C-alpha positions in Angstrom: -13.8 179.5 71.4 -16.8 177.2 72.0 -20.1 178.4 70.6 -23.6 177.1 71.5 -24.9 174.2 69.4 -23.4 175.0 66.0 -26.4 173.5 64.2 -28.6 176.4 65.4 -26.0 179.1 64.8 -27.8 181.0 67.6 -26.1 184.0 69.2 -25.4 183.5 72.9 -28.1 184.9 75.2 -29.8 187.4 72.9 -33.3 186.0 73.1 -35.4 187.5 75.9 -37.2 185.2 78.3 -41.0 184.8 78.4 -41.7 184.2 74.7 -42.2 180.5 73.9 -40.5 180.9 70.6 -37.5 182.6 72.3 -37.4 180.0 75.0 -37.3 177.3 72.4 -34.4 179.1 70.6 -32.5 179.3 73.9 -33.1 175.7 74.6 -31.7 174.8 71.2 -28.7 177.1 71.7 -27.9 175.9 75.2 -28.7 172.2 75.1 -27.8 169.6 72.5 -27.6 165.8 72.3 -24.7 164.3 70.3 -25.6 160.6 70.0 -25.5 159.3 73.6 -23.9 162.5 75.1 -25.9 165.6 76.2 -24.1 168.9 76.1 -25.3 171.7 78.4 -23.9 175.2 77.8 -23.3 177.9 80.4 -24.4 180.9 78.4 -24.2 184.3 80.1 -21.9 186.7 78.2 -19.3 188.0 78.5 -17.9 185.6 81.2 -20.8 183.1 81.7 -21.2 184.3 85.3 -23.1 181.8 87.3 -26.0 184.0 88.3 -29.5 182.7 89.4 -30.9 182.5 85.8 -27.9 180.5 84.6 -28.2 178.1 87.6 -31.9 177.6 86.9 -31.3 176.8 83.3 -28.4 174.5 84.1 -30.4 172.6 86.7 -33.2 172.1 84.2 -30.9 170.9 81.5 -29.2 168.5 83.8 -32.6 167.0 84.8 -33.5 166.8 81.2 -30.3 164.9 80.4 -30.8 162.6 83.4 -34.3 161.7 82.3 -33.4 161.0 78.7 -32.8 157.2 78.2 -30.8 157.9 75.1 -28.2 159.9 77.1 -25.4 158.0 78.8 -23.1 160.9 79.7 -23.3 164.7 80.2 -20.9 167.4 79.3 -21.1 170.9 80.7 -19.3 173.5 78.6 -19.1 177.3 78.4 -20.5 179.2 75.5 -18.3 181.8 73.8 -14.8 182.7 75.2 -14.7 180.7 78.4 -16.1 178.1 80.7 -17.1 180.3 83.6 -15.7 183.4 85.1 -17.4 182.8 88.5 -20.3 184.2 90.5 -22.1 187.4 89.8 -20.3 189.8 92.2 -23.0 192.4 92.0 -25.4 189.8 93.5 -23.4 189.3 96.7 -25.3 190.4 99.8 -28.6 190.1 97.9 -31.3 187.4 98.0 -30.3 186.3 94.4 -27.0 185.0 95.6 -28.8 182.4 97.8 -31.8 181.7 95.6 -32.3 178.0 94.7 -31.1 176.2 92.9 -27.7 177.1 94.3 -24.5 175.8 92.9 -24.2 173.5 95.9 -27.6 172.0 95.2 -26.7 171.4 91.6 -23.4 169.8 92.5 -25.2 167.5 95.0 -27.5 166.3 92.2 -24.5 165.7 90.0 -22.7 163.7 92.7 -25.8 161.5 92.9 -26.1 161.1 89.2 -25.6 157.6 87.7 -24.6 159.2 84.5 -21.1 160.8 84.4 -20.9 164.6 84.2 -17.8 166.1 82.6 -16.8 169.7 82.9 -15.2 170.8 79.6 -13.0 173.8 80.4 -11.7 176.3 77.9 -10.6 179.9 78.4 -11.1 180.5 82.2 -12.7 178.5 85.0 -12.5 180.8 87.9 -14.1 181.1 91.3 -17.5 179.5 91.4 -16.9 178.3 87.8 -14.0 176.1 89.0 -15.8 175.1 92.2 -18.7 173.8 90.1 -16.2 172.0 87.8 -14.7 170.3 90.8 -18.2 169.1 91.8 -18.5 167.3 88.5 -17.2 163.7 88.2 -14.5 164.5 85.6 -12.7 167.6 84.2 -11.2 167.9 80.7 -9.4 171.2 79.9 -8.2 172.7 76.6 -4.5 173.4 76.6 -3.9 177.0 77.6 -7.1 177.2 79.8 -6.7 178.9 83.2 -8.1 177.5 86.4 -8.1 179.4 89.6 -9.9 180.6 92.8 -9.3 184.3 93.0 -11.7 185.1 95.8 -9.0 186.2 98.2 -8.4 189.2 96.0 -12.0 190.3 96.9 -11.5 189.7 100.6 -13.4 186.4 100.4 -12.8 182.6 100.5 -14.1 180.2 97.9 -17.6 179.7 99.2 -18.9 177.1 96.8 -17.0 174.2 98.2 -13.6 175.2 96.9 -11.8 175.0 100.2 -13.1 171.5 100.8 -12.8 170.0 97.3 -9.5 171.4 96.1 -7.5 169.9 99.1 -9.2 166.6 98.3 -8.1 166.8 94.7 -4.6 168.2 94.9 -3.6 168.0 98.6 -3.6 170.7 101.3 -0.3 172.4 100.4 -1.1 172.8 96.7 -4.6 173.9 97.5 -3.4 176.5 99.9 -1.0 177.9 97.3 -3.8 178.4 94.8 -6.3 179.8 97.2 -4.0 182.1 99.1 -2.4 183.6 96.0 -5.6 183.7 94.0 -3.4 183.0 90.9 -4.7 180.6 88.2 -2.8 177.6 86.9 -2.7 176.5 83.3 -4.3 173.3 82.1 -1.0 171.3 81.9 -0.1 172.2 85.5 -3.7 171.4 86.5 -3.3 168.0 85.0 0.0 167.4 86.8 -1.6 168.5 90.1 -4.6 166.2 89.6 -7.1 169.1 89.2 -8.1 167.9 85.8 -8.3 164.4 84.3 -7.3 165.1 80.7 -5.9 168.0 78.5 -7.0 168.5 74.9 -4.5 170.0 72.5 -7.2 170.4 69.8 -10.9 171.3 69.6 -12.4 170.9 73.0 -16.0 169.9 72.5 -15.4 166.8 70.3 -12.6 165.7 72.8 -15.0 166.3 75.7 -17.8 164.3 74.1 -15.4 161.4 73.3 -14.0 161.5 76.9 -17.5 161.5 78.4 -18.4 158.5 76.2 -15.3 156.6 77.4 -16.2 157.4 81.1 -19.8 156.2 80.6 -18.4 152.7 79.9 -16.9 152.6 83.4 -18.8 151.3 86.4 -19.2 154.0 89.0 -17.8 157.5 88.9 -15.5 159.4 91.2 -17.0 161.9 93.7 -14.5 164.4 95.1 -16.4 164.9 98.3 -15.7 161.3 99.3 -11.9 161.6 99.0 -9.6 162.4 101.8 -7.4 165.5 101.7 -3.7 164.8 101.6 -2.3 166.6 104.8 0.8 168.8 104.9 4.1 167.0 105.5 5.1 169.2 108.4 2.9 169.1 111.6 3.5 172.8 112.2 2.7 173.8 108.6 -0.6 175.6 109.3 0.9 177.6 112.2 3.7 178.8 109.8 1.2 179.7 107.1 -0.9 181.7 109.6 2.1 183.6 110.8 3.2 184.4 107.3 -0.4 185.5 106.2 -0.8 187.7 109.3 2.4 189.6 108.3 1.8 189.8 104.6 -1.9 190.7 104.7 -2.0 193.0 107.7 -5.6 194.0 108.6 -7.2 191.4 106.3 -9.0 188.5 107.7 -9.6 186.5 104.4 -6.2 184.6 104.4 -6.6 183.3 107.9 -10.2 182.3 107.2 -9.0 180.5 104.0 -6.4 178.6 106.0 -9.0 177.6 108.7 -11.3 176.2 106.0 -8.5 174.3 104.3 -7.5 172.9 107.6 -11.1 171.8 108.2 -11.0 169.9 104.9 -8.4 167.6 106.5 -9.9 167.3 109.9 -13.7 167.3 109.5 -16.2 165.2 107.5 -17.1 166.8 104.2 -20.5 168.1 105.2 -19.1 169.6 108.4 -16.3 171.2 106.4 -18.9 172.7 103.9 -20.9 174.1 106.8 -17.8 175.7 108.3 -16.9 177.1 104.9 -20.3 178.7 104.5 -20.2 180.2 108.0 -16.8 181.8 107.4 -17.8 182.9 103.9 -20.8 184.7 105.4 -18.6 186.5 107.9 -16.3 187.7 105.2 -18.9 188.7 102.6 -20.6 190.9 105.2 -17.4 192.4 106.4 -16.1 195.8 105.5 -12.8 194.5 103.9 -14.5 192.4 101.3 -17.1 195.1 100.5 -14.2 197.5 100.0 -12.3 195.2 97.7 -15.5 194.5 95.7 -16.1 198.2 95.5 -12.7 198.7 93.9 -13.2 195.7 91.5 -16.4 197.2 90.2 -14.9 200.7 90.3 -12.3 199.7 87.7 -15.1 198.7 85.3 -17.0 201.9 86.0 -13.9 204.0 85.3 -13.9 202.9 81.7 -17.3 204.6 81.2 -16.9 208.3 80.3 -19.6 210.9 80.0 -19.7 212.4 76.5 -17.5 209.6 75.0 -19.6 206.7 73.6 -18.2 203.2 73.9 -18.0 202.9 70.1 -16.0 206.0 69.6 -13.4 205.3 66.8 -9.8 205.1 68.1 -6.7 206.5 66.5 -4.0 203.9 65.7 -0.9 204.1 67.9 2.0 202.1 66.6 4.9 204.3 67.7 5.3 206.5 70.8 7.8 209.3 71.4 8.8 210.1 74.9 10.7 213.3 75.6 13.0 213.1 78.6 15.0 210.1 79.6 15.0 210.7 83.4 13.3 208.5 85.9 9.8 209.3 84.7 10.5 209.4 81.0 12.5 206.2 81.2 9.7 204.4 83.1 7.1 205.6 80.6 9.3 204.3 77.7 9.6 201.0 79.4 5.9 200.7 79.9 5.3 201.0 76.1 8.3 198.9 75.1 7.2 196.1 77.5 3.8 196.1 75.7 5.4 195.6 72.3 5.1 199.2 71.2 8.0 201.0 69.4 9.4 204.0 71.4 11.5 207.0 70.3 13.3 208.3 73.5 14.4 211.9 73.0 16.9 213.8 75.1 18.8 217.1 74.7 22.2 215.8 75.9 24.1 212.6 75.1 25.1 212.0 78.7 21.5 212.3 79.9 20.4 209.9 77.1 23.1 207.4 78.0 22.2 207.6 81.7 18.6 207.0 80.9 19.3 204.0 78.7 21.6 202.6 81.4 18.8 202.9 84.0 16.4 201.1 81.6 18.8 198.3 81.0 19.5 198.0 84.8 15.7 197.8 85.5 15.2 195.0 83.0 18.3 193.2 84.2 16.9 193.3 87.7 13.7 191.7 86.5 15.7 189.0 84.7 17.8 188.3 87.8 14.5 187.7 89.8 13.5 185.1 87.2 10.4 187.1 86.1 11.6 187.8 82.6 13.7 185.9 80.0 16.9 187.6 78.9 15.8 187.3 75.2 12.6 189.2 76.0 14.5 191.9 78.0 16.8 192.4 75.0 13.8 192.6 72.7 12.2 195.3 74.9 15.4 197.4 75.0 15.6 197.1 71.2 12.2 198.6 70.8 13.5 201.9 72.3 15.2 204.1 69.8 17.4 206.7 71.5 17.9 210.1 69.8 18.9 213.7 70.4 16.8 214.9 67.5 13.4 216.2 68.5 12.6 216.0 64.8 12.3 212.2 65.2 8.9 212.8 66.9 7.5 213.4 63.4 7.0 209.7 63.0 5.2 209.2 66.3 1.4 208.6 66.7 1.6 209.7 70.3 4.2 212.1 71.9 4.5 212.2 75.7 6.7 214.9 77.3 8.3 214.2 80.6 10.5 217.3 81.0 11.1 219.7 83.9 7.8 220.7 85.6 7.7 224.3 84.5 4.8 225.7 82.6 6.8 228.0 80.2 9.2 225.1 79.4 6.3 222.8 78.5 4.5 225.5 76.5 7.6 226.2 74.5 8.1 222.5 73.8 4.5 221.9 72.7 4.6 224.9 70.3 7.6 223.2 68.7 6.0 219.8 68.7 3.0 221.3 67.0 5.1 222.2 64.0 7.1 218.9 63.9 4.4 216.2 64.5 2.0 214.9 61.9 -1.5 216.3 62.0 -3.1 213.1 63.4 -0.6 212.8 66.2 -1.7 213.0 69.9 0.3 215.4 72.1 0.4 214.5 75.8 1.9 216.0 78.8 3.0 214.1 81.9 2.6 217.1 84.2 1.4 216.3 87.7 -0.3 219.5 88.3 0.2 222.2 85.7 -2.6 223.7 83.5 -3.2 221.4 80.6 -5.5 223.9 78.9 -2.7 226.5 79.0 -0.3 224.0 77.4 -2.9 223.1 74.8 -3.3 226.8 73.8 0.4 226.9 72.8 -0.5 224.7 69.9 -2.8 225.0 66.8 -4.4 221.6 67.8 -5.8 221.9 71.3 -8.3 219.1 70.6 -5.3 216.7 70.2 -3.7 217.7 73.5 -4.2 215.6 76.7 -2.6 215.0 80.0 -1.2 211.5 80.8 0.0 211.7 84.4 1.9 208.5 85.0 2.9 207.8 88.6 6.5 207.0 89.5 8.1 204.6 88.9 6.0 204.6 85.7 7.2 201.1 84.7 5.8 199.7 88.0 2.8 201.8 89.0 -0.6 201.0 87.4 -2.3 204.3 87.7 -2.5 206.9 85.0 -4.6 210.1 85.4 -5.9 210.8 82.0 -6.5 214.6 82.0 -9.2 215.9 79.8 -8.6 219.5 78.7 -11.4 221.9 77.8 -10.8 221.2 74.1 -9.7 217.6 74.2 -11.6 215.6 71.5 -13.6 212.5 72.5 -11.5 210.2 70.2 -8.3 211.4 71.8 -9.7 210.5 75.3 -11.0 207.1 74.1 -7.7 206.3 72.4 -5.6 207.2 75.5 -7.9 205.3 77.8 -7.7 202.2 75.7 -3.9 202.6 75.1 -3.3 202.8 78.9 -5.2 199.6 79.4 -3.2 198.0 76.5 0.1 198.7 78.3 -1.3 197.2 81.6 -2.2 200.5 83.3 -5.3 201.6 85.1 -6.5 204.8 83.4 -8.8 207.2 85.4 -10.3 210.3 83.7 -9.9 213.6 85.5 -10.3 217.2 84.8 -8.0 220.2 84.9 -7.2 222.0 88.1 -4.1 222.5 90.2 -2.9 218.9 90.9 -5.9 217.3 89.2 -7.4 214.8 91.6 -4.5 213.0 93.3 -2.1 215.8 94.0 -4.9 218.4 94.7 -6.2 216.1 97.5 -2.8 215.0 98.8 -1.9 218.7 99.4 -4.6 218.9 102.1 -3.4 215.6 103.6 0.2 216.9 103.7 -0.9 220.2 105.1 -2.5 218.6 108.1 0.4 216.2 108.7 2.8 219.2 108.8 0.5 221.2 111.1 0.3 218.2 113.5 4.1 218.3 113.7 4.0 221.9 114.9 1.2 221.1 117.3 3.1 218.3 119.1 3.5 215.1 117.0 6.7 213.7 115.7 7.3 212.5 112.1 7.6 208.9 113.4 4.3 209.2 115.3 2.4 210.6 112.3 3.8 207.9 110.0 3.2 205.2 112.6 -0.4 206.1 113.0 -1.0 206.2 109.3 0.7 202.8 108.8 -1.5 201.3 111.5 -4.4 202.7 109.6 -3.2 200.7 106.7 -1.2 203.1 104.4 1.8 201.5 102.8 4.0 204.4 104.0 3.5 207.3 106.3 3.4 210.9 105.0 7.0 211.9 105.9 8.8 208.7 104.9 7.0 209.0 101.5 8.1 212.6 101.2 11.7 211.5 101.8 11.4 208.8 99.2 9.9 211.2 96.5 12.3 214.0 97.3 11.4 217.1 99.3 12.8 219.5 96.7 10.0 218.7 94.2 7.2 220.1 96.3 9.5 222.8 97.6 9.8 224.2 94.0 6.0 224.2 93.7 5.7 226.1 97.1 8.3 228.7 96.0 6.4 229.3 92.8 3.1 229.8 94.8 4.7 231.9 97.5 3.8 235.3 95.9 0.1 234.5 95.7 -0.2 232.7 99.0 -2.8 234.5 101.2 -0.9 236.0 104.2 -3.7 235.4 106.7 -3.7 231.6 106.2 -1.6 229.4 108.4 1.6 228.0 106.7 4.1 225.5 108.1 7.7 226.3 107.4 9.1 223.0 108.6 9.6 221.4 105.1 11.0 224.7 103.7 13.6 224.8 106.5 14.7 221.3 105.9 15.1 222.0 102.2 17.0 225.2 102.9 19.4 223.0 104.9 19.9 220.7 101.9 17.8 217.9 103.3 15.9 216.6 100.3 15.2 213.1 101.6 16.8 209.7 100.9 18.8 211.0 98.0 20.7 213.4 100.3 20.7 211.0 103.3 18.5 213.3 105.3 15.0 214.8 105.1 12.3 214.4 107.7 14.5 211.4 108.8 18.1 210.6 108.5 19.4 207.6 106.6 22.6 205.5 107.1 24.8 205.1 104.0 23.2 202.5 101.7 20.1 202.1 103.8 16.5 203.3 103.2 15.5 202.8 106.8 14.2 206.1 108.2 15.8 207.1 111.5 14.5 209.8 113.9 16.8 212.9 113.9 17.1 215.4 116.7 17.9 218.1 114.1 14.4 217.7 112.6 12.8 217.8 116.0 14.6 221.1 116.7 13.4 222.6 113.4 9.8 221.6 114.3 10.0 223.1 117.7 11.6 226.3 116.4 8.8 226.7 113.7 6.1 226.1 116.3 7.6 228.7 118.6 7.9 231.3 115.9 4.3 230.7 114.9 3.1 231.0 118.5 1.8 227.4 118.6 1.7 225.8 122.0 2.7 222.1 121.6 0.5 219.4 123.1 0.0 215.7 123.2 -1.5 214.4 119.9 -3.4 211.1 119.8 -3.1 208.7 116.9 -6.9 209.0 116.4 -6.6 212.7 115.8 -3.7 212.1 113.3 -5.8 209.7 111.3 -8.9 211.8 111.4 -7.3 215.0 110.4 -5.2 213.6 107.5 -7.8 211.2 106.1 -10.8 213.5 106.6 -8.9 216.3 104.9 -8.7 214.0 101.9 -12.4 213.2 102.1 -13.5 216.9 102.4 -11.3 217.9 99.4 -12.5 214.8 97.5 -16.1 216.1 97.9 -15.0 219.4 96.5 -13.3 217.7 93.6 -16.6 215.9 92.8 -18.6 219.0 93.0 -16.2 220.8 90.7 -16.6 218.0 88.2 -12.8 217.2 88.3 -13.7 213.5 88.9 -16.7 211.8 87.4 -17.5 209.7 90.4 -16.4 209.0 94.0 -15.1 205.5 93.0 -12.7 207.1 90.6 -11.1 209.0 93.5 -10.8 205.8 95.4 -9.0 204.1 92.5 -6.6 207.0 92.3 -5.7 206.8 96.0 -5.4 203.1 96.3 -3.4 202.7 93.1 -1.3 205.9 93.3 -0.9 206.8 96.9 -0.8 203.6 98.9 -4.2 203.9 100.5 -5.2 200.5 101.8 -7.3 198.6 99.3 -9.1 196.8 102.1 -10.5 200.2 103.2 -11.8 200.8 99.7 -10.2 204.3 99.2 -10.9 207.6 101.2 -14.4 208.1 99.9 -15.6 204.5 100.5 -14.0 204.7 103.9 -16.0 207.8 104.7 -19.2 206.0 103.6 -18.2 203.2 105.9 -17.7 205.5 108.9 -20.9 207.3 108.0 -21.0 210.7 106.4 -22.9 212.3 109.2 -20.0 211.4 111.6 -17.4 212.5 109.1 -19.2 215.8 108.6 -19.4 216.4 112.3 -15.7 216.0 112.7 -15.0 218.2 109.7 -17.2 220.9 111.3 -15.3 220.5 114.6 -12.0 220.9 112.8 -13.4 223.9 111.0 -14.1 225.6 114.4 -10.8 224.6 115.8 -8.4 225.0 112.8 -10.1 227.6 110.7 -10.6 228.3 107.0 -8.9 225.2 105.6 -11.6 223.0 107.1 -14.6 224.7 105.6 -16.9 221.7 104.9 -17.6 220.8 101.3 -21.2 221.6 100.4 -21.6 218.2 98.8 -20.5 216.5 102.1 -22.9 218.6 104.0 -25.8 217.7 101.7 -25.1 214.0 101.6 -24.7 213.9 105.4 -28.0 215.7 106.0 -29.9 213.4 103.6 -28.4 210.2 105.0 -26.8 209.5 101.6 -23.3 208.2 100.6 -20.7 209.1 98.1 -21.3 205.7 96.4 -25.0 206.4 96.1 -25.5 210.2 96.2 -29.0 210.0 94.6 
């Protein structure tokens, strides 16, 4: 960690502007002279984002150092935990992002400086932070520092000169790898690439001052913009990269724009390349795709803020977790904790089930080792953290118990009643149910305040999303602990309330309903899936059902049959397929058929006959269905139900719903989630279509009151007030 001038011991950035005494304190904290070397600190906690105020101070400090005859060299360092995490994302599309002095203006002054300017990099130098560092004459990095240009993850290109300077420093091919992946490199790799000039194994600031002093003794200083970019070895390299990017980033313009700018670095003069970069950046930053990705980026931060649970809520310690059930879900949950270094007790009722679960866990880790993504020693250590047992009594030592047993309310209530008597008083009891009543489960214990839902998504060792289900009695410290613990194991926790299916499955039921109705009305499974994939979903509705297993939702439908209103339309297609033993990929047949050993869905005349029989029995005249209607009816069904979820208080905010759908259901991130997509289309237009479907299709399409109000007021889900 680097702190501002240690002599002042001043905290980073806690003095308000406008008071001369405070301004003086800030000057002392952010600017210091060590003999003949001036040190300017970027100081904007927590990541030293290079917003307008930071740029103003930096420009002033650089001018001050340039004018001081005592100063022969200048070091720019980051205060606190890192050098600079990049630009202020919230300022994009606002005047503040272009206000002078811009980073480009500051870098131009640095390039013209007779005194060498050294970027001293520790922690992270990302995005605009790295772009600024590349504009300095020299770069020294502390070992372990990470340097990267992650803009592509936000649907952008590096717009502060990154596409022009990086190819000039490391060559076109290495620059493209960094920019197109968005992944950072460590300091030693950056040194080998030529991205930094020196790596310090010890304390950075003294090393940077010494380095700057040595560079001041040289005549003339390197300016990256005057270098030539090393071109790719293969003349057809850019065409190959464009073809690959078009395939891997379908519907996203940023990769192609990045490649165009990198190509310009090798074919145009620097100033022309910079102008082209700015032009293409402006196109992207004003585009829907980047706005959607930035929406999700900020949504993840907003999801951590919970009404009624203060940020300083004390957390319960969790050192050992017990997982009950060693099936696909339970095994995946156990792996998630073991991979994060947390001891796990894995409980089953039968030895063969326990052995099978452990074999699957070992197989999953072995697959990761075979791909070169995990060392064998680490895989062995992770398996060793999982203690298998048939004794439910072993849960007595756990700080958190998660059940992943059969999805039956009475089974879960019985289990929780027993856990209540076995587990220590401070233990948290969690259910992995995907739709059952968490409040009912909690009432089977004497500690409903300690009961919570942790709905992992399958496969749990891969999927990021966890719906954290707050029951009516769940205590704030239980919620805070589970949210923090989910992040600790690399998951994305989103708080939801109790209802049938919570947020994700409650909404997806409406999506599935419309997809099945469309089959009866004239579409085929492959047409529905094809239209949804063109829209951007990772998988279509029916291929996804075959992957998950049709029997799971069939069990739920059979339980609900007795209370299903007789007057409401109901499609029997999925039930007929299940009655014929077609449960999806695991049986080789579902909505599609599958060749032995293959996961490729193939159209099946048997399914088409079932669809037509069901349509005839229901008195439905089949017709031609357009792809546009398929997308509108399925996606707007999600949106309308999402509005009801918000109004019912099941989700805190619309962006939480978007996180759930992008991270749990394969909704395209570059569309921002269903609620953001509706905002993009315009809620007045969405409401109009929902009303039309209500007239045509009936009760299921009754418009959500919240949707009606927002549409009438010209508001959005993102900004309802």
